[in-house]
MDTraj code that builds the backbone (N, CA, C; nanometers):
import mdtraj as md
import numpy as np

residues = "UNK UNK UNK UNK UNK UNK UNK UNK UNK UNK UNK UNK UNK UNK UNK UNK UNK UNK UNK UNK UNK UNK UNK UNK UNK UNK UNK UNK UNK UNK UNK UNK UNK UNK UNK UNK UNK UNK UNK UNK UNK UNK UNK UNK UNK UNK UNK UNK UNK UNK UNK UNK UNK UNK UNK UNK UNK UNK UNK UNK UNK UNK UNK UNK UNK UNK UNK UNK UNK UNK UNK UNK UNK UNK UNK UNK UNK UNK UNK UNK UNK UNK UNK UNK UNK UNK UNK UNK UNK UNK UNK UNK UNK UNK UNK UNK UNK UNK UNK UNK UNK UNK UNK UNK UNK UNK UNK UNK UNK UNK UNK UNK UNK UNK UNK UNK UNK UNK UNK UNK UNK UNK UNK UNK UNK UNK UNK UNK UNK UNK UNK UNK UNK UNK UNK UNK UNK UNK UNK UNK UNK UNK UNK UNK UNK UNK UNK UNK UNK UNK UNK UNK UNK UNK UNK UNK UNK UNK UNK UNK UNK UNK UNK UNK UNK UNK UNK UNK UNK UNK UNK UNK UNK UNK UNK UNK UNK UNK UNK UNK UNK UNK UNK UNK UNK UNK UNK UNK UNK UNK UNK UNK UNK UNK UNK UNK UNK UNK UNK UNK UNK UNK UNK UNK UNK UNK UNK UNK UNK UNK UNK UNK UNK UNK UNK UNK UNK UNK".split()
xyz = np.array([
    [-8.7423, -19.9082, 6.7388],
    [-8.6009, -19.9406, 6.7467],
    [-8.5178, -19.8249, 6.6940],
    [-8.4070, -19.7940, 6.7607],
    [-8.3163, -19.6907, 6.7143],
    [-8.2550, -19.7325, 6.5815],
    [-8.2498, -19.6410, 6.4865],
    [-8.1962, -19.6727, 6.3543],
    [-8.0515, -19.7182, 6.3656],
    [-8.0219, -19.8348, 6.3051],
    [-7.8887, -19.8921, 6.3151],
    [-7.7961, -19.8310, 6.2114],
    [-7.6716, -19.8025, 6.2524],
    [-7.5702, -19.7494, 6.1614],
    [-7.4381, -19.8215, 6.1851],
    [-7.3904, -19.8941, 6.0837],
    [-7.2620, -19.9634, 6.0955],
    [-7.1472, -19.8640, 6.1071],
    [-7.1604, -19.7488, 6.0395],
    [-7.0556, -19.6462, 6.0479],
    [-7.0316, -19.6064, 6.1936],
    [-7.1397, -19.5867, 6.2687],
    [-7.1270, -19.5465, 6.4090],
    [-7.0702, -19.6595, 6.4941],
    [-7.1068, -19.7838, 6.4620],
    [-7.0577, -19.8979, 6.5394],
    [-6.9055, -19.9084, 6.5337],
    [-6.8487, -19.8716, 6.4202],
    [-6.7043, -19.8867, 6.4044],
    [-6.6245, -19.7599, 6.4246],
    [-6.6912, -19.6531, 6.4657],
    [-6.6271, -19.5216, 6.4746],
    [-6.4986, -19.5231, 6.5568],
    [-6.5015, -19.5872, 6.6729],
    [-6.3846, -19.5872, 6.7611],
    [-6.2759, -19.6839, 6.7145],
    [-6.3041, -19.7626, 6.6121],
    [-6.2057, -19.8562, 6.5597],
    [-6.1288, -19.7986, 6.4408],
    [-6.1979, -19.7249, 6.3536],
    [-6.1279, -19.6728, 6.2362],
    [-6.0873, -19.5262, 6.2472],
    [-6.1607, -19.4456, 6.3250],
    [-6.1308, -19.3026, 6.3306],
    [-5.9932, -19.2712, 6.3896],
    [-5.9518, -19.3340, 6.5020],
    [-5.8181, -19.3043, 6.5558],
    [-5.7054, -19.3338, 6.4572],
    [-5.7171, -19.4458, 6.3830],
    [-5.6153, -19.4798, 6.2831],
    [-5.6098, -19.3739, 6.1734],
    [-5.7263, -19.3325, 6.1255],
    [-5.7318, -19.2339, 6.0169],
    [-5.6771, -19.0986, 6.0612],
    [-5.7163, -19.0543, 6.1801],
    [-5.6694, -18.9245, 6.2302],
    [-5.5188, -18.9272, 6.2539],
    [-5.4707, -19.0348, 6.3169],
    [-5.3266, -19.0466, 6.3426],
    [-5.2483, -19.0498, 6.2118],
    [-5.3001, -19.1251, 6.1145],
    [-5.2319, -19.1356, 5.9863],
    [-5.2233, -19.0035, 5.9136],
    [-5.3349, -18.9313, 5.9093],
    [-5.3356, -18.8008, 5.8422],
    [-5.2446, -18.7015, 5.9128],
    [-5.2445, -18.7058, 6.0447],
    [-5.1597, -18.6141, 6.1224],
    [-5.0115, -18.6385, 6.0941],
    [-4.9719, -18.7655, 6.0944],
    [-4.8313, -18.7989, 6.0686],
    [-4.7914, -18.7676, 5.9239],
    [-4.8849, -18.7859, 5.8316],
    [-4.8554, -18.7539, 5.6921],
    [-4.8270, -18.6046, 5.6741],
    [-4.9069, -18.5223, 5.7415],
    [-4.8923, -18.3766, 5.7296],
    [-4.7668, -18.3282, 5.7998],
    [-4.7446, -18.3796, 5.9197],
    [-4.6313, -18.3327, 5.9986],
    [-4.4994, -18.4006, 5.9614],
    [-4.5059, -18.5161, 5.8990],
    [-4.3852, -18.5912, 5.8700],
    [-4.2958, -18.5294, 5.7656],
    [-4.3577, -18.4585, 5.6692],
    [-4.2822, -18.3905, 5.5638],
    [-4.1841, -18.4849, 5.4944],
    [-4.2412, -18.5964, 5.4432],
    [-4.1667, -18.6937, 5.3633],
    [-4.0515, -18.7598, 5.4397],
    [-4.0680, -18.7754, 5.5701],
    [-3.9706, -18.8472, 5.6518],
    [-4.0286, -18.9847, 5.6866],
    [-3.9617, -19.0553, 5.7778],
    [-4.0117, -19.1860, 5.8224],
    [-4.1507, -19.1724, 5.8838],
    [-4.1751, -19.0575, 5.9488],
    [-4.3069, -19.0352, 6.0092],
    [-4.4172, -19.0371, 5.9034],
    [-4.3862, -18.9850, 5.7863],
    [-4.4844, -18.9857, 5.6781],
    [-4.5185, -19.1283, 5.6361],
    [-4.4165, -19.2142, 5.6311],
    [-4.4387, -19.3541, 5.5956],
    [-4.5250, -19.4237, 5.7002],
    [-4.4938, -19.3977, 5.8281],
    [-4.5752, -19.4541, 5.9364],
    [-4.7189, -19.4037, 5.9260],
    [-4.7343, -19.2754, 5.8972],
    [-4.8674, -19.2175, 5.8822],
    [-4.9448, -19.2807, 5.7685],
    [-4.8740, -19.3081, 5.6587],
    [-4.9381, -19.3732, 5.5438],
    [-4.9886, -19.5120, 5.5812],
    [-4.9067, -19.5861, 5.6564],
    [-4.9468, -19.7211, 5.7007],
    [-5.0682, -19.7119, 5.7925],
    [-5.0644, -19.6174, 5.8872],
    [-5.1781, -19.5990, 5.9780],
    [-5.3056, -19.5666, 5.9000],
    [-5.2915, -19.4802, 5.7998],
    [-5.4078, -19.4406, 5.7203],
    [-5.4645, -19.5592, 5.6434],
    [-5.3765, -19.6434, 5.5898],
    [-5.4229, -19.7629, 5.5189],
    [-5.4995, -19.8569, 5.6117],
    [-5.4477, -19.8730, 5.7340],
    [-5.5167, -19.9576, 5.8321],
    [-5.6550, -19.8996, 5.8630],
    [-5.6592, -19.7689, 5.8858],
    [-5.7862, -19.7040, 5.9170],
    [-5.8873, -19.7176, 5.8056],
    [-5.8431, -19.7004, 5.6803],
    [-5.9333, -19.7116, 5.5664],
    [-5.9799, -19.8556, 5.5458],
    [-5.8915, -19.9513, 5.5764],
    [-5.9303, -20.0923, 5.5657],
    [-6.0393, -20.1269, 5.6668],
    [-6.0232, -20.0783, 5.7888],
    [-6.1253, -20.1020, 5.8912],
    [-6.2544, -20.0288, 5.8548],
    [-6.2404, -19.9071, 5.8022],
    [-6.3566, -19.8295, 5.7593],
    [-6.4349, -19.9046, 5.6529],
    [-6.3628, -19.9681, 5.5600],
    [-6.4285, -20.0428, 5.4532],
    [-6.5129, -20.1570, 5.5096],
    [-6.4646, -20.2198, 5.6172],
    [-6.5403, -20.3285, 5.6789],
    [-6.6754, -20.2802, 5.7302],
    [-6.6818, -20.1568, 5.7779],
    [-6.8063, -20.1042, 5.8353],
    [-6.8931, -20.0317, 5.7328],
    [-6.8663, -20.0542, 5.6051],
    [-6.9495, -19.9893, 5.5035],
    [-7.0947, -20.0337, 5.5183],
    [-7.1843, -19.9462, 5.4832],
    [-7.3265, -19.9673, 5.5114],
    [-7.4096, -19.9228, 5.3914],
    [-7.4036, -19.9969, 5.2803],
    [-7.4734, -19.9539, 5.1580],
    [-7.6239, -19.9629, 5.1719],
    [-7.6928, -19.8739, 5.1015],
    [-7.8392, -19.8798, 5.1015],
    [-7.8831, -19.9957, 5.0125],
    [-7.9913, -20.0578, 5.0483],
    [-8.0439, -20.1716, 4.9731],
    [-8.1929, -20.1509, 4.9465],
    [-8.2343, -20.1798, 4.8248],
    [-8.3752, -20.1692, 4.7874],
    [-8.4120, -20.2937, 4.7073],
    [-8.4936, -20.3787, 4.7644],
    [-8.5287, -20.5058, 4.7011],
    [-8.6561, -20.4932, 4.6172],
    [-8.6511, -20.5534, 4.4990],
    [-8.7713, -20.5647, 4.4160],
    [-8.8346, -20.7001, 4.4488],
    [-8.8950, -20.7063, 4.5670],
    [-8.9464, -20.8333, 4.6181],
    [-9.0986, -20.8351, 4.6202],
    [-9.1532, -20.9550, 4.6014],
    [-9.2973, -20.9728, 4.6089],
    [-9.3437, -20.9787, 4.7534],
    [-9.4745, -20.9785, 4.7726],
    [-9.5336, -20.9737, 4.9064],
    [-9.4918, -21.0917, 4.9936],
    [-9.4693, -21.2082, 4.9324],
    [-9.4383, -21.3296, 5.0081],
    [-9.2897, -21.3630, 5.0104],
    [-9.2074, -21.2789, 4.9491],
    [-9.0651, -21.3077, 4.9381],
    [-8.9905, -21.2863, 5.0703],
    [-8.8987, -21.3783, 5.0994],
    [-8.8134, -21.3708, 5.2180],
    [-8.6726, -21.3351, 5.1709],
    [-8.6142, -21.2316, 5.2295],
    [-8.4852, -21.1819, 5.1847],
    [-8.3691, -21.2392, 5.2670],
    [-8.2510, -21.2364, 5.2085],
    [-8.1315, -21.2805, 5.2800],
    [-8.1049, -21.1879, 5.3980],
    [-8.0722, -21.2428, 5.5147],
    [-8.0436, -21.1589, 5.6317],
    [-7.8994, -21.1091, 5.6349],
    [-7.8151, -21.1606, 5.5427],
    [-7.6733, -21.1232, 5.5438],
    [-7.6146, -21.1365, 5.4042],
    [-7.5076, -21.0614, 5.3791],
    [-7.4286, -21.0795, 5.2572],
    [-7.3416, -21.2039, 5.2751],
    [-7.3062, -21.2674, 5.1654],
    [-7.2143, -21.3797, 5.1756],
    [-7.2481, -21.4934, 5.0816],
    [-7.1932, -21.6105, 5.1127],
    [-7.2101, -21.7298, 5.0305],
    [-7.2957, -21.8322, 5.1045],
    [-7.3963, -21.8851, 5.0360],
    [-7.4807, -21.9890, 5.0958],
    [-7.3992, -22.1179, 5.1051],
    [-7.3757, -22.1637, 5.2259],
    [-7.2925, -22.2831, 5.2466],
    [-7.3735, -22.4039, 5.2926],
    [-7.5035, -22.3864, 5.3104],
    [-7.5850, -22.5002, 5.3523],
    [-7.7333, -22.4708, 5.3458],
    [-7.8101, -22.5687, 5.2960],
    [-7.9566, -22.5627, 5.2982],
    [-8.0030, -22.6988, 5.3475],
    [-8.0604, -22.7028, 5.4671],
    [-8.0929, -22.8303, 5.5311],
    [-8.2327, -22.8291, 5.5905],
    [-8.2964, -22.9453, 5.5889],
    [-8.4227, -22.9634, 5.6598],
    [-8.3924, -23.0295, 5.7938],
    [-8.4370, -22.9688, 5.9020],
    [-8.4089, -23.0186, 6.0364],
    [-8.5378, -23.0631, 6.1037],
    [-8.5344, -23.1800, 6.1628],
    [-8.6518, -23.2291, 6.2364],
    [-8.6639, -23.1584, 6.3710],
    [-8.5495, -23.1240, 6.4287],
    [-8.5499, -23.0557, 6.5582],
    [-8.4216, -22.9749, 6.5724],
    [-8.4312, -22.8617, 6.6376],
    [-8.3169, -22.7763, 6.6658],
    [-8.3534, -22.6860, 6.7840],
    [-8.2575, -22.6518, 6.8676],
    [-8.2872, -22.5619, 6.9800],
    [-8.3136, -22.4186, 6.9377],
    [-8.2959, -22.3900, 6.8088],
    [-8.3076, -22.2523, 6.7617],
    [-8.4396, -22.2230, 6.6907],
    [-8.5293, -22.3242, 6.6887],
    [-8.6587, -22.3058, 6.6223],
    [-8.7583, -22.4021, 6.6837],
    [-8.8813, -22.3603, 6.6929],
    [-8.9857, -22.4421, 6.7549],
    [-9.0475, -22.5356, 6.6515],
    [-8.9942, -22.6575, 6.6426],
    [-9.0455, -22.7559, 6.5495],
    [-8.9550, -22.7760, 6.4284],
    [-8.9966, -22.8634, 6.3351],
    [-8.9186, -22.8866, 6.2130],
    [-8.9017, -22.7564, 6.1336],
    [-8.7906, -22.7459, 6.0614],
    [-8.7654, -22.6216, 5.9890],
    [-8.6630, -22.6445, 5.8783],
    [-8.6437, -22.5408, 5.7983],
    [-8.5384, -22.5388, 5.6974],
    [-8.4355, -22.4353, 5.7414],
    [-8.3074, -22.4746, 5.7390],
    [-8.2008, -22.3824, 5.7769],
    [-8.1164, -22.3457, 5.6551],
    [-8.1020, -22.2162, 5.6328],
    [-8.0141, -22.1644, 5.5280],
    [-7.8945, -22.0990, 5.5961],
    [-7.7738, -22.1489, 5.5685],
    [-7.6523, -22.0979, 5.6320],
    [-7.5734, -22.0126, 5.5336],
    [-7.5296, -21.8957, 5.5796],
    [-7.4558, -21.8008, 5.4963],
    [-7.3226, -21.7693, 5.5638],
    [-7.2130, -21.7875, 5.4892],
    [-7.0806, -21.7522, 5.5410],
    [-7.0416, -21.6140, 5.4916],
    [-6.9969, -21.5297, 5.5845],
    [-6.9531, -21.3943, 5.5519],
    [-6.8014, -21.3874, 5.5608],
    [-6.7357, -21.3533, 5.4516],
    [-6.5907, -21.3356, 5.4535],
    [-6.5590, -21.1946, 5.5031],
    [-6.4314, -21.1669, 5.5220],
    [-6.3898, -21.0340, 5.5668],
    [-6.4272, -20.9264, 5.4669],
    [-6.4427, -20.9637, 5.3407],
    [-6.4709, -20.8656, 5.2362],
    [-6.6193, -20.8362, 5.2197],
    [-6.7046, -20.9155, 5.2829],
    [-6.8493, -20.8951, 5.2705],
    [-6.8980, -20.7821, 5.3620],
    [-7.0113, -20.7215, 5.3239],
    [-7.0804, -20.6287, 5.4133],
    [-7.1341, -20.7107, 5.5301],
    [-7.1157, -20.6620, 5.6529],
    [-7.1523, -20.7413, 5.7705],
    [-7.2786, -20.6944, 5.8428],
    [-7.3544, -20.6084, 5.7808],
    [-7.4800, -20.5618, 5.8395],
    [-7.5869, -20.6695, 5.8235],
    [-7.6596, -20.6987, 5.9301],
    [-7.7704, -20.7940, 5.9251],
    [-7.9031, -20.7210, 5.9086],
    [-7.9912, -20.7805, 5.8294],
    [-8.1222, -20.7213, 5.8014],
    [-8.2345, -20.8220, 5.8249],
    [-8.3505, -20.7713, 5.8605],
    [-8.4662, -20.8580, 5.8831],
    [-8.5093, -20.9209, 5.7508],
    [-8.5239, -21.0522, 5.7446],
    [-8.5615, -21.1188, 5.6192],
    [-8.7078, -21.0989, 5.5807],
    [-8.7907, -21.0662, 5.6803],
    [-8.9341, -21.0463, 5.6561],
    [-8.9877, -20.9549, 5.7659],
    [-9.0952, -20.8867, 5.7375],
    [-9.1542, -20.7972, 5.8377],
    [-9.2156, -20.8780, 5.9517],
    [-9.1898, -20.8351, 6.0743],
    [-9.2457, -20.9065, 6.1875],
    [-9.2069, -20.8454, 6.3204],
    [-9.2648, -20.8994, 6.4256],
    [-9.2377, -20.8536, 6.5618],
    [-9.1363, -20.9449, 6.6292],
    [-9.0410, -20.8845, 6.6966],
    [-8.9388, -20.9622, 6.7670],
    [-9.0015, -21.0285, 6.8893],
    [-9.0075, -21.1620, 6.8890],
    [-9.0641, -21.2354, 7.0019],
    [-8.9625, -21.2474, 7.1156],
    [-8.8398, -21.2809, 7.0793],
    [-8.7350, -21.2969, 7.1807],
    [-8.5976, -21.2924, 7.1149],
    [-8.4981, -21.2668, 7.1978],
    [-8.3590, -21.2662, 7.1544],
    [-8.2807, -21.3549, 7.2506],
    [-8.2101, -21.4538, 7.1963],
    [-8.1420, -21.5531, 7.2797],
    [-7.9917, -21.5467, 7.2547],
    [-7.9163, -21.5146, 7.3589],
    [-7.7702, -21.5117, 7.3489],
    [-7.7128, -21.6433, 7.3999],
    [-7.6176, -21.6992, 7.3255],
    [-7.5531, -21.8248, 7.3650],
    [-7.4016, -21.8052, 7.3634],
    [-7.3344, -21.8141, 7.4782],
    [-7.1876, -21.8038, 7.4795],
    [-7.1262, -21.9257, 7.4121],
    [-7.0031, -21.9111, 7.3643],
    [-6.9395, -22.0244, 7.2984],
    [-6.7998, -21.9932, 7.2501],
    [-6.7523, -22.0740, 7.1558],
    [-6.6168, -22.0608, 7.1034],
    [-6.6103, -21.9612, 6.9883],
    [-6.4902, -21.9471, 6.9314],
    [-6.4696, -21.8587, 6.8171],
    [-6.3933, -21.9353, 6.7089],
    [-6.4527, -22.0471, 6.6651],
    [-6.3922, -22.1291, 6.5613],
    [-6.4180, -22.0679, 6.4240],
    [-6.3447, -22.1152, 6.3234],
    [-6.3613, -22.0687, 6.1856],
    [-6.5065, -22.0894, 6.1427],
    [-6.5735, -21.9799, 6.1045],
    [-6.7169, -21.9855, 6.0737],
    [-6.7495, -22.0650, 5.9481],
    [-6.6487, -22.1035, 5.8696],
    [-6.6742, -22.1859, 5.7522],
    [-6.7039, -22.3308, 5.7905],
    [-6.6660, -22.3696, 5.9109],
    [-6.6872, -22.5067, 5.9555],
    [-6.8302, -22.5257, 6.0052],
    [-6.8933, -22.6352, 5.9645],
    [-7.0336, -22.6600, 5.9974],
    [-7.0581, -22.6676, 6.1474],
    [-6.9607, -22.7226, 6.2212],
    [-6.9794, -22.7417, 6.3651],
    [-6.9861, -22.6098, 6.4425],
    [-6.9446, -22.5008, 6.3790],
    [-6.9514, -22.3717, 6.4481],
    [-7.0956, -22.3321, 6.4780],
    [-7.1890, -22.3902, 6.4043],
    [-7.3300, -22.3602, 6.4275],
    [-7.3710, -22.3890, 6.5713],
    [-7.3131, -22.4962, 6.6291],
    [-7.3494, -22.5340, 6.7653],
    [-7.2438, -22.4958, 6.8683],
    [-7.1194, -22.4736, 6.8246],
    [-7.0114, -22.4514, 6.9208],
    [-6.9777, -22.3041, 6.9449],
    [-7.0018, -22.2193, 6.8460],
    [-6.9588, -22.0802, 6.8585],
    [-7.0593, -21.9910, 6.9303],
    [-7.0104, -21.8781, 6.9779],
    [-7.0976, -21.7770, 7.0373],
    [-7.2007, -21.7331, 6.9342],
    [-7.3248, -21.7145, 6.9776],
    [-7.4291, -21.6763, 6.8821],
    [-7.5396, -21.5951, 6.9497],
    [-7.6183, -21.5312, 6.8660],
    [-7.7355, -21.4581, 6.9129],
    [-7.8482, -21.4846, 6.8142],
    [-7.9608, -21.5327, 6.8658],
    [-8.0754, -21.5678, 6.7823],
    [-8.1886, -21.4668, 6.8015],
    [-8.2359, -21.4138, 6.6897],
    [-8.3498, -21.3220, 6.6911],
    [-8.4695, -21.3956, 6.6329],
    [-8.5767, -21.4100, 6.7100],
    [-8.6962, -21.4815, 6.6659],
    [-8.8040, -21.3801, 6.6274],
    [-8.8539, -21.3933, 6.5036],
    [-8.9549, -21.3011, 6.4507],
    [-9.0882, -21.3721, 6.4307],
    [-9.1950, -21.3082, 6.4733],
    [-9.3306, -21.3568, 6.4450],
    [-9.3839, -21.2766, 6.3273],
    [-9.4119, -21.3447, 6.2163],
    [-9.4616, -21.2773, 6.0961],
    [-9.6072, -21.3173, 6.0710],
    [-9.6679, -21.2570, 5.9709],
    [-9.8065, -21.2896, 5.9366],
    [-9.8184, -21.4287, 5.8743],
    [-9.7039, -21.4891, 5.8397],
    [-9.7057, -21.6214, 5.7768],
    [-9.6362, -21.7272, 5.8622],
    [-9.6060, -21.6945, 5.9854],
    [-9.5405, -21.7904, 6.0731],
    [-9.4121, -21.7364, 6.1329],
    [-9.3479, -21.8207, 6.2097],
    [-9.2275, -21.7786, 6.2807],
    [-9.1035, -21.8065, 6.1967],
    [-9.0051, -21.7170, 6.2092],
    [-8.8735, -21.7418, 6.1526],
    [-8.7682, -21.6915, 6.2507],
    [-8.6447, -21.7378, 6.2339],
    [-8.5376, -21.6981, 6.3253],
    [-8.4101, -21.6709, 6.2471],
    [-8.3332, -21.5746, 6.2960],
    [-8.2034, -21.5419, 6.2365],
    [-8.0976, -21.5523, 6.3455],
    [-7.9917, -21.6309, 6.3184],
    [-7.8822, -21.6459, 6.4146],
    [-7.7576, -21.5760, 6.3631],
    [-7.7029, -21.4886, 6.4458],
    [-7.5731, -21.4277, 6.4196],
    [-7.4695, -21.5119, 6.4934],
    [-7.3719, -21.5659, 6.4207],
    [-7.2723, -21.6555, 6.4802],
    [-7.1330, -21.5963, 6.4638],
    [-7.0623, -21.5834, 6.5741],
    [-6.9269, -21.5284, 6.5707],
    [-6.8316, -21.6267, 6.5031],
    [-6.7218, -21.5736, 6.4474],
    [-6.6225, -21.6576, 6.3819],
    [-6.4877, -21.6495, 6.4519],
    [-6.3833, -21.6926, 6.3810],
    [-6.2492, -21.6934, 6.4398],
    [-6.1968, -21.5536, 6.4641],
    [-6.2373, -21.4591, 6.3782],
    [-6.1924, -21.3210, 6.3920],
    [-6.3019, -21.2348, 6.4531],
    [-6.4256, -21.2651, 6.4203],
    [-6.5373, -21.1877, 6.4774],
    [-6.5457, -21.2113, 6.6269],
    [-6.5379, -21.1069, 6.7044],
    [-6.5401, -21.1214, 6.8497],
    [-6.6507, -21.0404, 6.9143],
    [-6.7383, -20.9859, 6.8322],
    [-6.8493, -20.9129, 6.8908],
    [-6.9713, -20.9201, 6.8002],
    [-7.0811, -20.9649, 6.8570],
    [-7.2092, -20.9658, 6.7875],
    [-7.2882, -20.8440, 6.8337],
    [-7.3376, -20.7667, 6.7380],
    [-7.4139, -20.6459, 6.7701],
    [-7.5585, -20.6660, 6.7274],
    [-7.6513, -20.6474, 6.8182],
    [-7.7947, -20.6547, 6.7878],
    [-7.8631, -20.5391, 6.8577],
    [-7.9212, -20.4484, 6.7809],
    [-7.9877, -20.3309, 6.8374],
    [-8.1393, -20.3480, 6.8479],
    [-8.1901, -20.4632, 6.8056],
    [-8.3331, -20.4901, 6.8211],
    [-8.3605, -20.5416, 6.9614],
    [-8.4862, -20.5308, 7.0043],
    [-8.5270, -20.5769, 7.1374],
    [-8.6631, -20.6435, 7.1257],
    [-8.6974, -20.7317, 7.2205],
    [-8.8292, -20.7939, 7.2180],
    [-8.9409, -20.6901, 7.2068],
    [-9.0406, -20.7223, 7.1263],
    [-9.1576, -20.6376, 7.0983],
    [-9.1313, -20.5320, 6.9917],
    [-9.0063, -20.5164, 6.9456],
    [-8.9796, -20.4261, 6.8331],
    [-9.0423, -20.4832, 6.7069],
    [-9.0898, -20.3946, 6.6202],
    [-9.1377, -20.4382, 6.4886],
    [-9.0321, -20.4028, 6.3860],
    [-8.9895, -20.5019, 6.3063],
    [-8.8894, -20.4803, 6.2028],
    [-8.9541, -20.4930, 6.0660],
    [-8.9294, -20.3966, 5.9797],
    [-8.9743, -20.4064, 5.8422],
    [-8.8821, -20.4994, 5.7647],
    [-8.9319, -20.5563, 5.6592],
    [-8.8484, -20.6431, 5.5768],
    [-8.7309, -20.5625, 5.5203],
    [-8.6105, -20.6151, 5.5407],
    [-8.4909, -20.5470, 5.4931],
    [-8.4343, -20.4438, 5.5889],
    [-8.4985, -20.4244, 5.7044],
    [-8.4509, -20.3245, 5.7999],
    [-8.3252, -20.3730, 5.8718],
    [-8.2273, -20.2847, 5.8869],
    [-8.1027, -20.3181, 5.9571],
    [-8.1278, -20.3277, 6.1074],
    [-8.0677, -20.4285, 6.1700],
    [-8.0841, -20.4402, 6.3152],
    [-7.9538, -20.4736, 6.3883],
    [-7.8472, -20.5060, 6.3149],
    [-7.7223, -20.5397, 6.3822],
    [-7.6147, -20.5813, 6.2843],
    [-7.5039, -20.6335, 6.3380],
    [-7.3937, -20.6819, 6.2556],
    [-7.3034, -20.7724, 6.3386],
    [-7.2134, -20.8428, 6.2699],
    [-7.1127, -20.9240, 6.3365],
    [-6.9772, -20.8736, 6.2872],
    [-6.8894, -20.8441, 6.3789],
    [-6.7620, -20.7840, 6.3407],
    [-6.6589, -20.8864, 6.2924],
    [-6.6114, -20.8665, 6.1694],
    [-6.4931, -20.9332, 6.1139],
    [-6.5082, -21.0839, 6.0893],
    [-6.5818, -21.1217, 5.9857],
    [-6.5902, -21.2612, 5.9438],
    [-6.6817, -21.3440, 6.0323],
    [-6.7839, -21.4075, 5.9753],
    [-6.8828, -21.4718, 6.0611],
    [-6.9753, -21.5616, 5.9801],
    [-7.0843, -21.6009, 6.0446],
    [-7.1835, -21.6892, 5.9831],
    [-7.3225, -21.6428, 6.0280],
    [-7.4179, -21.6450, 5.9357],
    [-7.5563, -21.6106, 5.9686],
    [-7.6457, -21.7246, 5.9222],
    [-7.7399, -21.7650, 6.0073],
    [-7.8310, -21.8737, 5.9729],
    [-7.9753, -21.8243, 5.9781],
    [-8.0521, -21.8686, 5.8797],
    [-8.1931, -21.8334, 5.8707],
    [-8.2756, -21.9606, 5.8868],
    [-8.3694, -21.9609, 5.9831],
    [-8.4545, -22.0755, 6.0103],
    [-8.5973, -22.0428, 5.9655],
    [-8.6525, -22.1299, 5.8801],
    [-8.7818, -22.1039, 5.8164],
    [-8.8764, -22.2225, 5.8324],
    [-9.0089, -22.1988, 5.8236],
    [-9.1037, -22.3103, 5.8256],
    [-9.0775, -22.4055, 5.7086],
    [-9.1112, -22.5314, 5.7256],
    [-9.0815, -22.6330, 5.6244],
    [-9.1614, -22.6166, 5.4954],
    [-9.2716, -22.5425, 5.5001],
    [-9.3560, -22.5329, 5.3809],
    [-9.3214, -22.4141, 5.2908],
    [-9.2104, -22.3453, 5.3176],
    [-9.1719, -22.2351, 5.2291],
    [-9.1072, -22.2906, 5.1021],
    [-9.1065, -22.2098, 4.9989],
    [-9.0393, -22.2459, 4.8742],
    [-8.8983, -22.1861, 4.8758],
    [-8.7964, -22.2696, 4.8667],
    [-8.6584, -22.2221, 4.8655],
    [-8.6204, -22.1851, 4.7218],
    [-8.5703, -22.0654, 4.7011],
    [-8.5362, -22.0201, 4.5657],
    [-8.3873, -21.9896, 4.5503],
    [-8.3091, -22.0158, 4.6553],
    [-8.1651, -21.9953, 4.6494],
    [-8.0956, -22.1312, 4.6466],
    [-7.9708, -22.1353, 4.5999],
    [-7.8965, -22.2602, 4.5916],
    [-7.7660, -22.2501, 4.6701],
    [-7.7116, -22.3649, 4.7084],
    [-7.5814, -22.3663, 4.7759],
    [-7.4740, -22.3090, 4.6839],
    [-7.3770, -22.2415, 4.7435],
    [-7.2664, -22.1749, 4.6748],
    [-7.3077, -22.0456, 4.6060],
    [-7.4335, -22.0091, 4.6172],
    [-7.4797, -21.8822, 4.5576],
    [-7.4437, -21.7654, 4.6489],
    [-7.4036, -21.6547, 4.5884],
    [-7.3755, -21.5324, 4.6640],
    [-7.5053, -21.4546, 4.6826],
    [-7.5284, -21.4065, 4.8052],
    [-7.6509, -21.3334, 4.8346],
    [-7.6174, -21.1989, 4.8976],
    [-7.7137, -21.1075, 4.8912],
    [-7.6971, -20.9740, 4.9485],
    [-7.8115, -20.9468, 5.0453],
    [-7.7766, -20.9025, 5.1657],
    [-7.8772, -20.8781, 5.2700],
    [-7.9775, -20.7730, 5.2250],
    [-8.1053, -20.8015, 5.2501],
    [-8.2101, -20.7063, 5.2188],
    [-8.2370, -20.6883, 5.0714],
    [-8.1799, -20.7766, 4.9892],
    [-8.1946, -20.7610, 4.8443],
    [-8.2217, -20.8939, 4.7738],
    [-8.1453, -20.9980, 4.8071],
    [-8.1616, -21.1278, 4.7413],
    [-8.2772, -21.2058, 4.8029],
    [-8.3684, -21.2529, 4.7185],
    [-8.4781, -21.3385, 4.7646],
    [-8.4240, -21.4801, 4.7822],
    [-8.4359, -21.5357, 4.9032],
    [-8.3842, -21.6698, 4.9293],
    [-8.4954, -21.7739, 4.9429],
    [-8.6158, -21.7284, 4.9761],
    [-8.7273, -21.8204, 4.9945],
    [-8.8580, -21.7434, 4.9766],
    [-8.9683, -21.8179, 4.9752],
    [-9.0976, -21.7527, 4.9518],
    [-9.2057, -21.8264, 5.0312],
    [-9.2836, -21.7507, 5.1071],
    [-9.3988, -21.8121, 5.1739],
    [-9.5019, -21.8521, 5.0694],
    [-9.5736, -21.9601, 5.0961],
    [-9.6790, -22.0032, 5.0055],
    [-9.8078, -21.9277, 5.0366],
    [-9.8791, -21.8947, 4.9314],
    [-10.0022, -21.8188, 4.9470],
    [-10.1099, -21.9070, 5.0087],
    [-10.1697, -21.8599, 5.1179],
    [-10.2775, -21.9338, 5.1838],
    [-10.4088, -21.9095, 5.1090],
    [-10.4711, -22.0178, 5.0624],
    [-10.5960, -22.0057, 4.9873],
    [-10.7063, -22.0843, 5.0573],
])
top = md.Topology()
chain = top.add_chain()
for i, resn in enumerate(residues, 1):
    res = top.add_residue(resn, chain, resSeq=i)
    for name in ("N", "CA", "C"):
        top.add_atom(name, md.element.get_by_symbol(name[0]), res)
traj = md.Trajectory(xyz[None], top)
């Protein structure tokens, strides 16, 4: 898989604002143009901040499953059936605000079995019903301990889901593979026999926070 970079994904969104702002600041010479340039520069830097891409290094054990996204855990549920996982599972839902890092990372090492895109609405991602109504993209991973899935769900402001992984790609645990632009929701689907170590309302960091743990097969 081509190495993912959030900076590159947002280049055409923040660079024009920054260049225009700096140009007007220099040429304006403390006139109204300088003020306009300052505003443009602030907009560009704000958008740039959204595409920040910090390095992450987790001190995780061999069986630890990491958060696939930054944000707040808004739901931990056991599901008997869902179209997003083959069989009963546990779903961990994470809400990403505009201020969170929006890069998605693989929660565990595995091979991409399939990627499923579902068109839909762009409702506020804080609402539970957005899980089924909003546009989403599901990445299914086959790991040495079973299958897991990560869903990127668009929100009211997020209008583009980016996924650079493809079927048959191998992702290392914590490896970046995509992002959702401007406020969204990410869901992690796990086998029912995992140990959940995260709680609702807890803040998590992608590729760093341990949210669950596979049980050791003996």
